[in-house]
C-alpha positions as CSV (number, residue, x, y, z in Angstrom):
1,M,0.0,0.1,-0.2
2,D,1.5,3.4,-1.4
3,V,1.2,6.2,1.4
4,P,3.1,9.2,0.2
5,D,4.6,11.3,3.0
6,D,4.1,14.7,1.3
7,L,0.2,14.2,1.3
8,R,-2.6,14.7,3.8
9,Y,-5.5,12.2,4.4
10,S,-9.0,11.9,5.6
11,T,-10.4,9.2,7.9
12,E,-12.7,8.5,4.7
13,H,-9.7,7.6,2.6
14,E,-9.2,10.7,0.4
15,F,-6.0,12.3,0.1
16,V,-5.2,16.1,-0.4
17,S,-2.3,17.7,-2.2
18,V,-1.8,21.4,-1.5
19,D,-0.4,23.8,-3.9
20,G,-0.8,27.3,-2.8
21,T,-4.5,27.9,-2.1
22,R,-5.6,24.8,-4.0
23,A,-5.9,21.5,-2.9
24,R,-6.1,18.4,-5.3
25,V,-8.6,15.7,-4.0
26,G,-8.4,11.9,-4.8
27,I,-9.0,8.6,-3.3
28,T,-6.1,6.8,-1.5
29,D,-4.2,3.7,-2.9
30,Y,-5.9,1.8,0.0
31,A,-9.3,2.9,-1.0
32,Q,-8.8,2.1,-4.8
33,D,-7.6,-1.3,-3.9
34,A,-10.7,-1.9,-1.5
35,L,-13.1,-0.8,-4.3
36,G,-11.7,-3.0,-7.1
37,D,-11.9,-2.2,-10.8
38,V,-13.4,1.3,-11.1
39,V,-15.6,1.6,-14.0
40,Y,-17.4,5.0,-13.6
41,V,-16.6,8.3,-11.9
42,D,-19.5,11.0,-11.1
43,L,-17.6,14.2,-10.8
44,P,-18.5,17.5,-8.9
45,D,-19.5,20.4,-10.9
46,V,-17.0,23.2,-11.4
47,G,-18.2,26.0,-9.2
48,L,-19.7,23.9,-6.5
49,N,-19.3,25.1,-2.9
50,V,-18.1,22.4,-0.8
51,V,-18.0,21.9,3.0
52,A,-15.4,19.6,4.5
53,G,-16.8,16.3,5.4
54,S,-19.6,16.5,2.8
55,T,-20.1,14.1,-0.3
56,C,-19.4,15.8,-3.6
57,A,-18.5,12.9,-6.0
58,E,-19.2,9.1,-6.6
59,V,-16.7,6.5,-7.7
60,E,-18.5,3.1,-9.0
61,S,-16.5,0.0,-9.0
62,T,-17.3,-3.6,-9.9
63,K,-18.0,-4.4,-6.3
64,S,-19.8,-1.2,-5.3
65,V,-20.7,2.6,-5.4
66,S,-18.7,4.7,-3.0
67,E,-19.3,8.6,-2.0
68,I,-16.3,10.6,-2.3
69,Y,-16.1,13.3,0.7
70,T,-14.2,16.3,0.4
71,P,-11.9,16.6,3.1
72,V,-11.5,20.5,2.8
73,S,-13.9,23.4,2.3
74,G,-14.1,25.7,-0.7
75,V,-15.0,25.9,-4.5
76,V,-14.3,23.2,-6.9
77,V,-12.2,25.0,-9.7
78,E,-11.0,21.8,-11.7
79,V,-12.4,18.2,-12.2
80,N,-10.3,15.5,-13.9
81,R,-12.3,15.0,-16.9
82,T,-10.2,12.1,-18.2
83,L,-11.9,10.0,-15.6
84,V,-15.1,10.1,-17.5
85,D,-13.6,7.8,-20.4
86,V,-10.6,6.5,-18.5
87,P,-12.1,5.8,-14.9
88,E,-9.5,3.2,-14.3
89,R,-6.7,5.8,-13.9
90,I,-7.8,5.9,-10.4
91,N,-6.6,2.2,-9.9
92,Q,-3.6,2.7,-12.1
93,E,-2.4,6.1,-10.5
94,P,-4.3,7.2,-7.7
95,Y,-2.1,9.9,-6.4
96,G,-1.1,10.9,-9.9
97,S,-3.3,11.0,-13.1
98,G,-6.2,9.5,-11.1
99,W,-7.0,12.7,-8.9
100,I,-10.6,13.7,-9.0
101,F,-11.0,17.3,-8.3
102,V,-9.4,20.5,-7.4
103,V,-10.7,22.9,-4.8
104,E,-9.9,26.5,-4.2
105,L,-9.3,26.5,-0.2
106,A,-11.7,28.6,1.9
107,D,-9.6,27.9,4.9
108,S,-6.2,26.5,4.4
109,A,-5.8,25.7,8.3
110,E,-8.6,22.7,7.8
111,V,-5.7,20.7,6.1
112,D,-3.6,20.8,9.3
113,G,-6.6,19.0,10.8
114,L,-6.0,16.0,8.6
115,L,-4.1,13.1,8.9
116,D,-0.3,13.0,8.1
117,A,1.2,9.7,6.3
118,A,2.1,8.1,9.8
119,A,-1.4,8.7,11.1
120,Y,-3.1,7.4,8.0
121,R,-1.0,4.3,7.9
122,R,-2.1,3.8,11.5
123,L,-5.8,4.1,10.7
124,V,-5.7,1.5,7.9
125,E,-3.7,-1.0,10.0
126,E,-6.6,-0.8,12.5
127,E,-9.1,-1.5,9.9
């Protein structure tokens, strides 16, 4: 299981990669592995105001449908439209080209409340 040290993580298995005032969000390697083969992604709308902890997207796999929760609050400014045609990118490169959406952060301090890599590894080991 891959857990990059430079990212932050939610207890719902999303990751956040911060670049200035923007946060790129996707699901973790652990989450994509648990889901199985991803066959469909319902992306949030650009311009959507999101609140940390709320659902804003959906990922469908051969096993189940899972809600995607935004770990941070703000406005969705970009979505990964490649996933519409190639949803399996989430399985292939969850931290790379398999990201789901980008949020313009309303409060960058929210990121500090997320798990670091060591804490996320502990969470996964307990599950």
